[in-house]
N, C-alpha and C positions, 0 to 999 in steps of 0.2 A: 762441582770438581772438587774432588778432598786434597788440600793440604794437611803436613805436619810439620813441623817448624824444628830443626837438629841442629844448633850453632849457629843458627840469622838466617839460613837456606830452607824452603822452601821444599816437600818432598810429595810430589801429586805421587797422588793413589788411582793407578791402572788396576782396569778389573779383563782377566782373558775369560773366553762365553766360547765353549768348548764348542757350542750346535755351530758357529762362526769360525770359526777357531781362528780371531783376531785379537790382537789386543785395545780398548775402549776405555772413553770414563765411563762410570755409572751413570744411567739415564733409566730414564722411562715413561712411561703416560700418569696424565695426569685424572687420577678418579673422578668419578661426577661429584658437582659442588666444592672439592679437593683445592686451596691457594695454590700455585705455582710453586711457592717456597712450603707446603707442605709436601706438595711431592717431591720433590727434591730432597727433601729431608727423610721419609719412608722413604724414596727407593735405592739410594744409598744403604738407608739399614737393610730394607731388603736382601742383595745384593750382596755389598759384604759384610752385615754385621756392624757397620758404626753409625757410632752416635755422631752428627760432626754440627758445629754450633755456624752459623751465617755469619758471614762480612760483612758489616755494613751493610750496601747494597749495591754490591758486588758482585752482575750479569753477562752471560755475553749469549751471542743467539743466532746459531746455524741455520741452514738450510741446504739441505741435499737429496739427491733420489734415492732410494736405499736396494735392497735388494729383489725387491717385486718391480724397480722402478713409479714409487710412488713417492710425492715429492714428503718432504716431512722438514716438518719444524723443530727445532728439539736449544730448548729454552736453561742453560746450567747458572748456578748460582758456586763463587766461592765463598769454600766453608772448612772449617778448622776442626781437627780430627778433634772431637773431645772424650771420646770411650769407646770402647767399641774392642772385638775381639772373631775375625773373620774364620769364617766354617762353610768350608765345598759346598753347593744347593743345586739346583735345578740348571739356573742360570748361570751362574759364575761357579771354575771349579777353582781359578789361585788369585793372587792381587801381588802387586808388588807395588814397592813406592820405591820413583829412583827424581834426581833433581831432572827442573823442568825441560832442561839441553834434552837430557836422555832419557825422558818421558817422549816429551815430542819424537827423538828418532824411533822411539820403538811404539810406538802409535800405528795402526790399520791405516787411522781414516785422517787425510787432511784435514778432511771439518772438521777433528778432532782436535790435533794442532793447534790449526786457529785458537782453540777457549784457550791454549793455554794462553798464546800469545796475548787475551782479548782479557782472562784475568788475570796474570802475573805480570805482563808490559804494558798494560792501559792500552796497548795499540791493534 
């Protein structure tokens, strides 16, 4: 989960995926031989064009069933925006930056809301 701070307020990056018509957090699959941390940085960059810096060892894990009824486990890392500019791509047509409460309300899936709580609130 990528955040950038404006006046000490974290703004959360959400992505819109036109294929699913949903708002979610950037995520993806780990390539063979890739660490969880490297996969998180790569996937965020591929989906958003953003380079992020991992913040300490803050991570969250969610488990859910996807639209094909498969079990999914996703690990998220808290990272701060370092650089980069968004350009629409095959997976993501737009991104938005919102304060945590507004971001949680905009997200399509409850399991994504729990990531914001875990990473920003520590709950």
